[in-house]
N, C-alpha and C positions, 0 to 999 in steps of 0.2 A: 835241802838237809833233808838228812833220814833222821827217818820215825825215832830212831833209838838214844839220836846224838841231842837233837830238841828235846826231850822227854830231861834228858840228864842237866841237861844246859837249864833251860827251867828248876828245874831244883837249882841247879846253884843258882840264878840269878837268884832269886826267893830267902834262898840263906842266908844270899852277901846282902841281901837289901838291910837283911834286921844285922846282922856281923860284920858289912864292909865297913863301917865308922871303926868299928874299935880291929878291925883291922890296916883295914890305913895309915891307924896310928902306932902297935906298934909295927910293922914294915918303915915307919916314918923312924922312930924309936932306935933300931935296930941296923939301919942302916939298908937293909933287902930290898930286892928288889920282886920275889918271888916268892908266895905263899904255900907248903902242901896241906889239903884238907880233905881230911879223911872223909872215904864217900859215908861213912857211917853217921854224920853228921845232918846229910842232907835228907835222911828218910825223912824226918817229920815233915820234908816242906817238898815231897814227892806228890806230883797228883797223881793219878793212875790213870794210866789211856788206854784205849779198847784192844790195844797188844802185848803192855808190861802194866801186868798188876803190882809191880813191887822194882824198887833199885836195881837188883836184881838181877833182875827180871831182863832192865833196859843194859846191864853189865858185860852183860852175858851176847845179847848180841853185839853189842861191842866192838868184846871179844873176842867170839867168835867168827865173824863176819866182818872182822882187820878196820874198823872204823873207827879206829884213835886220827885219820885224816883229818876226821868235821868237825874233832874236836881242836888240832893240833892249828885248824885253819884261823882261833882264835887264841892262841897265844893257851892250851891251856891241854897239856903232856897228864895220860892220864901211867900212875909210874904205882908199883908193886915192890912192893919190900917189906920182908918179913911175916909174910902172909897177913896185909892194910894193902889197902889198896887208895891212893888217893889220889887228887887233884891239886895238880902245881900249877897254878894257876901266877897272873904278871898281876900286878902291882897298876900298871896303868889299866886293865883289864877290869879292874874291881871302880880306880877311877871314872873311868867311862858312865859304866854302870849306872854309882851315885847317881853321876853332873847328870845323866840320863834322869833321874829321877825330881833330881832340885831344878828340871827344868821345866814340868808339868804342874 
């Protein structure tokens, strides 16, 4: 897996560990299967790596090198709308992550 994709997924997973239960609730109440999470929500959950100091560095790498496929393998889409970048994540992805956490 590309380092940029791994770094973004790590930030997303850390975010979902905290916000996942609330997100699942909202998705179930509204009957939706996917949710968009603005990338800026991940800033505080991002851990810098040797090559990427900020989330914006990771996003630049993913966009410039067309690494979207690395996210799409997990059912995650990078969506740009009205100058806002979001990750569109499936309810199943969130549930799997939370289930894996509860099995420890």
